[in-house]
C-alpha positions in Angstrom: -2.0 -1.7 31.6 -2.2 -0.4 28.0 -1.3 3.3 27.9 -4.3 5.6 27.0 -2.4 7.0 24.0 -1.7 3.5 22.7 -5.4 2.6 22.9 -6.3 5.8 21.1 -3.9 5.0 18.3 -5.4 1.5 17.9 -8.9 2.9 17.8 -7.8 5.5 15.2 -6.2 2.9 13.1 -9.3 0.7 13.1 -11.6 3.7 12.3 -9.3 4.8 9.5 -9.2 1.2 8.1 -13.0 1.0 8.1 -13.4 4.5 6.5 -11.0 3.6 3.7 -12.3 0.1 3.1 -13.8 -0.5 -0.4 -16.9 -1.9 1.3 -17.6 1.3 3.2 -16.8 3.6 0.3 -19.5 4.9 -2.1 -19.1 3.6 -5.7 -20.8 4.4 -9.0 -23.2 1.5 -8.5 -24.6 3.3 -5.4 -25.9 6.2 -7.6 -29.7 6.3 -7.9 -31.1 5.1 -11.2 -32.8 7.8 -13.3 -36.6 7.6 -13.7 -38.0 5.2 -16.3 -39.0 8.0 -18.7 -35.4 9.0 -19.0 -34.1 5.5 -19.5 -36.7 4.9 -22.1 -34.7 7.3 -24.3 -31.7 5.0 -24.1 -30.3 2.5 -26.6 -32.6 -0.4 -25.8 -35.7 1.5 -26.8 -33.9 3.1 -29.7 -33.3 -0.2 -31.4 -36.0 -2.6 -30.1 -38.7 -1.3 -32.4 -36.7 -1.3 -35.7 -38.0 -3.4 -38.5 -35.7 -6.1 -40.0 -35.1 -3.9 -43.0 -34.3 -0.8 -40.9 -32.0 -2.8 -38.7 -30.0 -4.2 -41.7 -29.7 -0.7 -43.1 -28.4 0.7 -39.8 -26.0 -2.2 -39.4 -24.6 -1.6 -42.8 -23.8 2.0 -41.8 -21.7 0.9 -38.8 -18.8 0.0 -41.2 -16.1 -2.4 -39.8 -18.0 -2.8 -36.5 -20.9 -4.3 -38.4 -18.6 -6.9 -40.0 -18.2 -8.5 -36.6 -21.7 -10.0 -37.3 -22.6 -12.5 -40.1 -26.1 -13.0 -41.4 -27.6 -16.4 -40.8 -30.4 -18.4 -42.4 -34.0 -18.1 -41.1 -34.5 -19.2 -37.5 -37.8 -19.6 -35.6 -38.5 -16.4 -33.6 -35.6 -14.3 -34.8 -36.5 -11.5 -37.1 -32.9 -10.9 -38.3 -30.6 -13.7 -37.3 -26.9 -13.0 -36.9 -23.8 -14.6 -35.4 -20.8 -12.9 -33.8 -17.8 -14.0 -35.9 -15.1 -11.5 -35.0 -14.1 -9.2 -32.1 -16.3 -6.1 -31.8 -13.9 -3.2 -31.6 -11.8 -4.0 -28.6 -14.2 -6.5 -27.1 -14.3 -10.3 -27.9 -17.5 -12.2 -27.5 -17.0 -15.8 -26.5 -20.3 -17.5 -27.6 -21.5 -21.0 -28.2 -19.9 -22.8 -31.1 -21.1 -22.2 -34.7 -23.3 -25.3 -34.7 -25.2 -24.2 -31.6 -28.3 -22.0 -32.1 -27.6 -20.5 -28.7 -25.0 -18.2 -30.4 -27.6 -16.6 -32.6 -28.9 -13.1 -31.9 -31.2 -10.6 -33.5 -29.9 -7.7 -35.6 -31.4 -5.3 -33.1 -29.3 -6.7 -30.3 -26.2 -6.6 -32.5 -26.8 -2.8 -33.0 -27.2 -2.4 -29.3 -23.8 -4.0 -28.5 -22.2 -1.7 -31.1 -23.9 1.3 -29.5 -22.7 0.5 -26.0 -19.2 -0.5 -27.0 -17.7 2.8 -25.6 -19.4 2.0 -22.2 -17.9 -1.5 -22.2 -14.4 -0.1 -23.0 -14.8 2.6 -20.4 -15.2 -0.3 -17.9 -12.1 -2.0 -19.4 -14.1 -5.0 -20.7 -12.0 -7.0 -23.1 -14.1 -10.2 -23.4 -17.6 -11.2 -22.7 -18.5 -14.9 -22.3 -22.1 -15.6 -23.3 -24.0 -18.7 -22.3 -26.8 -18.0 -24.8 -28.5 -15.3 -26.8 -31.2 -17.5 -28.3 -33.2 -20.4 -27.0 -36.0 -21.6 -29.3 -39.4 -21.1 -27.6 -37.9 -20.1 -24.3 -40.5 -18.9 -21.7 -40.2 -16.9 -18.5 -41.9 -19.8 -16.7 -43.3 -23.1 -17.8 -46.6 -21.6 -18.7 -45.6 -17.9 -18.8 -44.9 -15.5 -21.6 -42.1 -16.1 -24.0 -38.7 -14.9 -22.9 -36.7 -12.5 -25.0 -34.3 -15.4 -25.6 -37.0 -16.8 -27.9 -36.4 -13.9 -30.2 -32.6 -13.6 -29.9 -33.1 -10.4 -28.0 -31.5 -11.4 -24.7 -28.0 -12.3 -23.5 -26.9 -14.4 -20.5 -23.4 -13.2 -19.4 -21.4 -15.8 -17.3 -18.1 -14.0 -17.2 -16.1 -10.9 -18.2 -12.4 -10.5 -18.8 -10.8 -7.1 -18.2 -7.9 -5.4 -19.9 -5.6 -6.3 -17.0 -6.2 -10.0 -17.6 -8.6 -10.6 -14.7 -11.6 -12.8 -15.4 -14.7 -12.1 -13.4 -17.1 -15.1 -13.0 -20.6 -14.0 -12.2 -21.2 -17.1 -10.1 -18.1 -16.5 -8.0 -17.5 -12.7 -8.1 -20.8 -10.9 -8.1 -20.9 -11.0 -4.3 -24.6 -10.1 -4.0 -27.4 -11.2 -1.7 -30.7 -12.6 -2.8 -33.5 -10.1 -2.5 -31.3 -7.0 -2.3 -31.2 -4.3 -5.0 -28.1 -4.6 -7.1 -28.0 -0.9 -7.9 -28.7 2.3 -5.9 -28.0 3.7 -2.5 -29.1 0.5 -0.7 -27.0 -1.8 -2.9 -24.1 -3.7 -1.2 -21.2 -6.0 -1.8 -21.2 -9.1 0.3 -17.8 -10.8 0.0 -17.5 -14.5 0.6 -15.4 -15.7 3.6 -11.7 -15.4 2.7 -12.3 -13.0 -0.3 -9.1 -11.1 -1.2 -9.0 -7.4 -1.8 -8.6 -8.1 -5.5 -11.8 -10.2 -5.5 -13.6 -7.4 -3.7 -12.4 -4.9 -6.3 -13.5 -7.2 -9.1 -17.0 -7.4 -7.6 -17.1 -3.6 -7.5 -16.0 -3.4 -11.1 -18.6 -6.0 -12.2 -21.4 -4.2 -10.2 -20.4 -0.8 -11.6 -20.8 -2.1 -15.1 -24.2 -3.7 -14.5 -25.5 -0.6 -13.0 -24.1 1.6 -15.7 -26.0 -0.5 -18.3 -29.1 0.0 -16.2 -28.6 3.7 -15.7 -28.2 4.4 -19.4 -31.2 2.4 -20.5 -28.9 0.0 -22.4 -31.2 -2.9 -21.7 -34.8 -3.0 -20.6 -34.5 -5.8 -18.1 -31.5 -6.9 -16.1 -31.6 -9.9 -13.8 -28.6 -10.6 -11.5 -27.7 -13.3 -8.9 -29.6 -11.1 -6.5 -32.9 -12.0 -8.3 -33.3 -15.7 -7.7 -31.5 -19.0 -7.8 -32.0 -19.5 -11.5 -29.8 -16.4 -12.1 -27.0 -17.1 -9.6 -24.6 -18.1 -12.4 -25.2 -15.3 -14.9 -26.5 -11.8 -15.6 -29.5 -11.7 -17.9 -29.9 -8.7 -20.2 -32.7 -8.1 -22.7 -34.5 -5.5 -24.9 -38.1 -5.8 -25.9 -40.3 -4.3 -28.6 -42.9 -1.8 -27.3 -41.4 -1.9 -23.9 -42.6 0.8 -21.4 -40.9 -0.3 -18.2 -37.6 -1.5 -16.7 -36.5 -4.0 -14.2 -33.1 -4.3 -12.4 -33.0 -7.1 -9.9 
């Protein structure tokens, strides 16, 4: 027969393990998102309504940071086409090759990335791998409104590299569940079978960053693998002219 004191120690050990588990702890991504009116004062709204001339002027004022972007020739749908040609501060953008239009972005999105650079560095982001900024004529659905990708005002992130060398693949490391909120008190991490503590920690890092972008109004619309099958491999971020609402799914 197992001594009573031994059973009590085992129970205490299990309870302590559960209480200190990263999955049971509260993290920054659990914090409630501010109301829309507060987030509308954030960077996405600040830059989305700039005219091409105003954007070029503001970009010129960013000094060396602005030199990470190079002006491109006219492109259908993009008011001020640019391409990332150098690291932005301490962050490298891995984008489609120079002959691919997918690597083009609007000047307003470039200003936005410059603005949120401190937030990226706070989360130890060293590299962002982008699948596409721009897709000519892209639509939300076959017959729906145009996607912000059609204007170079969106970004699809497929992975992040951190200062410590870890690479977080959205398709493998987001650990979400379809239909659940990615941010807020009800948000949760759902590790895959056999996930290591390091992978769970990476999922928390990734989720904290996504929710920090949402919390600060850095982008108007954020779609994660929790949203639908079409987004299971990437995180979609966009900003939109005259926008009055937010989505984080």
